[in-house]
C-alpha positions in Angstrom: -8.2 20.9 -5.6 -7.5 18.0 -7.9 -9.3 17.7 -10.8 -11.6 14.9 -10.4 -11.1 13.7 -14.1 -7.1 14.0 -14.2 -4.9 11.3 -13.0 -3.0 12.1 -10.2 -0.8 8.7 -8.9 0.9 10.4 -6.2 -1.7 12.8 -4.8 -4.5 13.0 -2.0 -6.9 16.1 -2.6 -9.6 17.3 -0.4 -13.0 17.1 0.5 -14.1 21.0 0.7 -17.1 19.7 1.6 -16.4 17.8 4.4 -14.0 19.1 5.9 -10.8 16.5 5.1 -8.0 15.6 3.1 -9.1 12.2 1.1 -7.6 9.7 -1.7 -10.0 9.7 -4.8 -10.3 6.7 -6.6 -7.5 8.1 -9.8 -5.3 8.7 -6.8 -3.2 5.5 -6.9 -0.4 3.5 -9.5 -1.7 1.6 -11.9 -0.8 0.1 -14.7 -3.4 0.0 -17.7 -5.8 3.4 -15.6 -7.8 4.5 -17.9 -9.1 7.4 -15.9 -7.3 9.8 -18.8 -10.1 8.0 -21.2 -13.1 7.4 -18.8 -14.8 10.0 -21.3 -14.3 9.2 -24.7 -14.5 5.9 -24.2 -18.6 6.2 -22.3 -18.9 9.0 -25.0 -18.6 6.6 -27.4 -20.0 3.8 -26.0 -23.1 6.0 -25.0 -23.4 7.3 -28.8 -23.5 4.1 -30.1 -25.2 1.5 -27.6 -28.6 3.7 -27.8 -31.3 2.7 -24.7 -29.0 0.7 -22.5 -29.5 0.9 -18.5 -27.3 -1.8 -17.6 -23.1 -1.7 -18.5 -21.0 -4.7 -16.9 -17.7 -3.8 -16.6 -15.8 -7.0 -16.6 -12.3 -6.2 -16.1 -12.4 -3.6 -13.7 -9.1 -2.4 -12.5 -9.1 0.8 -11.2 -12.5 1.3 -11.5 -12.3 4.4 -13.4 -14.0 3.1 -16.3 -17.1 2.1 -14.3 -17.1 4.9 -12.1 -17.6 7.2 -15.7 -20.2 4.7 -15.7 -22.5 5.6 -12.9 -23.4 8.8 -14.5 -25.1 6.7 -17.7 -26.4 3.7 -16.3 -29.1 2.6 -13.6 -26.6 -0.1 -13.6 -23.6 -1.1 -13.4 -21.8 -4.1 -12.5 -18.1 -4.1 -11.5 -15.8 -7.8 -11.4 -11.8 -8.1 -11.2 -9.5 -11.2 -10.4 -7.6 -8.7 -7.7 -9.4 -8.4 -3.9 -7.5 -5.3 -3.8 -9.5 -3.9 -6.8 -13.0 -5.5 -4.6 -11.9 -3.8 -2.1 -11.8 -0.5 -3.7 -15.2 -0.8 -5.5 -17.0 -1.4 -2.3 -15.4 1.4 -0.6 -15.9 3.4 -3.1 -19.4 2.6 -4.5 -21.4 -0.2 -2.7 -24.7 0.9 -1.3 -24.5 1.1 2.3 -24.2 2.2 6.4 -21.3 5.0 6.1 -21.0 7.0 8.7 -17.9 9.1 8.3 -17.2 10.5 11.3 -16.7 7.1 12.7 -14.8 5.5 10.1 -12.6 9.2 10.4 -12.0 9.1 14.4 -10.7 5.0 13.8 -7.8 6.9 11.4 -7.2 9.7 13.5 -6.4 7.3 16.5 -4.2 5.2 14.4 -2.5 8.5 12.8 -1.3 9.5 15.8 -0.4 5.3 17.1 2.8 6.1 19.3 5.2 3.7 16.1 8.0 3.2 18.7 5.9 1.0 20.8 4.0 -1.4 18.6 6.2 -5.3 18.2 7.1 -6.5 15.2 4.6 -7.6 13.0 3.3 -10.4 10.1 3.7 -6.8 7.7 6.9 -5.7 9.5 8.8 -9.5 9.0 7.6 -9.4 5.4 7.9 -5.8 4.1 9.9 -3.9 6.1 12.7 -2.2 4.8 11.9 -3.6 1.3 8.8 -2.4 0.4 8.3 0.1 2.9 10.0 1.5 6.1 10.1 -0.7 9.1 8.4 1.7 10.5 5.4 2.3 8.6 5.7 -1.6 7.4 4.7 -2.1 11.6 2.1 1.0 11.5 0.2 -0.8 8.5 0.4 -4.1 10.1 -0.6 -3.1 13.5 -3.3 -0.6 11.3 -4.3 -3.3 9.2 -4.7 -6.2 12.4 -6.6 -3.3 14.3 -9.3 -3.3 11.8 -10.3 -7.4 11.7 -10.0 -7.1 15.4 -12.3 -4.5 15.4 -14.6 -5.3 12.7 -17.4 -5.3 14.4 -17.6 -2.1 15.5 -18.7 -0.9 11.6 -20.8 -1.3 9.4 -19.7 -4.0 6.3 -19.9 -0.3 4.3 -17.3 1.2 7.0 -15.4 -1.6 7.1 -14.3 -1.7 3.2 -13.6 2.2 3.7 -10.6 1.5 6.0 -9.2 -1.1 4.1 -9.5 0.4 1.2 -8.2 3.7 3.1 -5.2 1.5 4.0 -4.4 0.1 0.9 -4.5 4.0 -1.0 -2.3 4.6 2.4 0.0 2.4 1.8 0.6 2.4 -1.8 0.7 6.2 -1.8 4.2 5.6 0.5 5.6 2.3 -1.2 9.2 2.4 -2.2 8.6 0.9 -5.4 7.7 2.1 -9.2 4.1 2.3 -8.4 4.7 -2.1 -9.1 5.6 -4.0 -6.5 7.7 -6.6 -8.3 10.7 -5.1 -6.6 11.1 -2.2 -4.4 14.2 0.0 -4.4 16.9 -0.1 -2.8 16.7 3.6 -2.2 15.9 3.5 2.5 16.8 7.3 2.3 13.3 6.8 0.1 11.5 5.5 3.0 8.2 7.8 4.0 6.3 7.4 7.5 2.5 6.4 6.5 -0.2 8.8 7.0 -3.7 7.6 7.1 -6.3 9.1 4.6 -9.7 8.1 4.4 -11.2 7.1 0.3 -14.0 10.2 -1.3 -16.7 6.9 -0.1 -19.7 7.3 -2.1 -22.5 4.9 -1.9 -24.8 3.8 -4.9 -27.9 2.4 -5.5 -27.9 0.1 -9.1 -23.7 -1.0 -8.0 -23.1 -5.1 -8.4 -19.5 -5.7 -7.0 -18.4 -9.5 -7.9 -14.4 -10.8 -7.6 -14.7 -14.0 -10.1 -13.3 -15.2 -13.6 -14.6 -13.3 -16.1 -15.1 -16.2 -17.9 -17.0 -17.8 -15.9 -19.0 -15.1 -14.4 -19.5 -14.4 -17.7 -21.8 -17.3 -18.4 -24.4 -15.8 -15.2 -24.7 -12.1 -15.6 -27.0 -10.0 -18.5 -26.2 -7.0 -19.4 -27.1 -4.2 -22.3 -23.3 -3.2 -22.3 -20.3 -6.0 -21.8 -17.0 -3.8 -21.3 -13.7 -5.9 -21.6 -10.2 -4.7 -20.9 -8.5 -7.9 -20.2 -4.5 -8.0 -20.0 -2.4 -6.9 -22.9 0.9 -9.2 -21.9 2.6 -11.8 -19.8 2.6 -9.5 -16.8 0.4 -10.6 -14.7 -1.2 -8.5 -12.2 -1.4 -10.8 -8.7 2.8 -10.8 -9.3 2.3 -7.1 -9.9 0.2 -5.6 -7.2 0.6 -8.3 -4.7 1.6 -6.6 -1.4 -2.1 -4.9 -1.9 -4.0 -7.7 -2.3 -2.3 -9.7 0.9 -3.5 -6.4 2.9 -6.9 -6.7 1.6 -7.2 -10.4 2.2 -5.7 -10.2 5.2 -4.7 -14.4 5.1 -1.5 -13.8 6.3 -0.1 -16.4 4.1 4.0 -17.7 4.6 5.8 -15.1 1.6 8.6 -16.2 -0.2 12.0 -14.6 -1.5 13.3 -11.9 -1.9 10.5 -9.7 -3.1 8.0 -11.8 -0.4 5.5 -13.1 -2.5 3.4 -16.1 -2.3 4.3 -19.1 -3.0 1.3 -19.5 -4.9 -0.6 -17.0 -6.6 -3.7 -18.2 -7.5 -4.6 -14.8 -9.2 -2.8 -15.6 -12.7 -4.7 -14.4 -15.8 -5.3 -17.2 -19.0 -5.2 -13.9 -21.3 -1.6 -13.2 -19.8 -0.3 -17.0 -21.6 0.2 -18.1 -25.2 -3.9 -19.0 -25.6 -5.1 -16.1 -24.7 -7.2 -15.3 -27.7 -9.3 -19.0 -27.1 -9.6 -17.8 -24.1 -10.9 -14.4 -25.4 -13.6 -16.0 -28.2 -14.9 -17.9 -25.2 -15.9 -14.9 -23.6 -16.9 -13.5 -26.5 -18.9 -16.3 -27.2 -20.5 -17.0 -24.0 -21.5 -13.6 -22.4 -24.7 -12.1 -23.1 -24.8 -8.3 -23.6 -26.3 -6.2 -26.4 -23.5 -4.0 -27.1 -19.8 -6.0 -26.8 -17.0 -3.4 -25.8 -13.7 -4.5 -26.2 -10.3 -1.8 -25.6 -7.3 -2.7 -26.4 -3.3 -1.4 -26.7 -1.2 -1.3 -29.4 1.7 -2.4 -27.1 3.7 -4.6 -30.0 7.2 -2.7 -30.7 7.7 -2.2 -26.4 11.6 -2.5 -25.3 9.7 -5.2 -23.0 9.2 -8.9 -24.1 6.7 -8.9 -21.5 5.1 -5.9 -22.2 3.9 -6.5 -26.2 1.1 -7.7 -26.6 -0.6 -11.3 -26.7 -3.3 -10.9 -29.6 -3.4 -8.7 -33.0 -6.3 -6.3 -33.1 -7.2 -8.3 -36.3 -7.9 -10.8 -34.3 -9.9 -9.3 -32.0 -12.3 -7.9 -35.1 -12.6 -11.3 -36.3 -13.4 -12.8 -32.5 -15.9 -10.3 -32.2 -17.6 -9.9 -35.9 -18.4 -14.0 -34.9 -21.6 -12.2 -32.7 -21.9 -9.1 -35.0 -21.5 -6.1 -36.5 -17.8 -4.1 -35.3 -16.6 -0.9 -35.0 -13.4 0.0 -34.5 -12.8 3.6 -32.6 -8.9 4.8 -32.1 -7.6 7.1 -29.6 -3.9 8.7 -29.2 -3.1 8.0 -25.5 0.3 7.8 -23.3 -0.4 5.8 -20.5 1.1 5.2 -17.3 4.7 3.2 -16.8 6.2 2.4 -14.1 8.7 0.3 -15.8 11.2 1.1 -19.5 8.9 0.3 -22.0 9.2 3.0 -24.6 5.3 3.4 -26.4 6.1 5.5 -29.8 2.9 6.4 -31.8 0.6 4.6 -28.4 -3.2 4.3 -29.4 -6.3 3.3 -27.2 -8.7 1.1 -29.4 -12.0 0.8 -28.5 -13.7 -2.4 -30.2 -17.6 -1.6 -30.0 -19.9 -5.0 -31.4 -23.9 -4.7 -31.3 -24.3 -8.4 -30.3 -27.1 -9.8 -33.4 -29.2 -11.9 -32.0 
């Protein structure tokens, strides 16, 4: 059985209570995942932010921090720019009608489809023999079409569970190092798709958004806002475009060898040279009693695209405009799918008590 407090990016677990294999939230490969740090981060925040009841994870990513926050706070708010992440939050956390047997019956039906009988489809046309083998790509495209075609047979919660289950299943067999900037030139590495259900739960007090953080911050009031913004010039919409495409399923035309959309419209201003001004705007306008900012010290990475856009001193200066700020240091070896060698890597947590 998988230890749910451990980050296993390539494995799925087994839910013994329901007698089925499942994907846990942490069973995906994602740059900057805070699964290993969630316990330490939430312990610090909870100890410092006394009397808090609501927690806003404004750059929620995989959702690992927000999930841990559910153990501490009555209301937890998730937000992310990527649709694939938001689909996962709805599947793992949102309240709603969930008949797991109905979902599992659909998954079993899809797993038993004869791939040789399937026609070419959008997914096989663009992704076949690239990010996935041709057979797996056909199956992924067919299943995604079936989820959409039979959407009325399922509740909204069940729909998100099915889409998230397909995304996690596809990510597990993807012919990549964990990101979708490129794919391995190794046909022998192609794997078959075996769809598995995500370990979906229903929680009261969960809100989910898919918006620009700087815009949303002006509308949401909370006790604690946790910020884990992008650190460098690597755009997440580019690294996970395949999974986001599966989530949206608008079937846009794709371009070039890497089969990316012609226009990636989810680019973050935090990945550009003006990042410090964007953070200033966010910190200035958020309505919270406490502001927590998590940041990695990747200043000396081999790849220039992995180097930080902001210094720790700049971040602390901005936060101190709002109140008293404490700084906590945590040794940490992050998930790294590239060639960046990070020596003496640390995660830094800034925690500001806002002065009204």
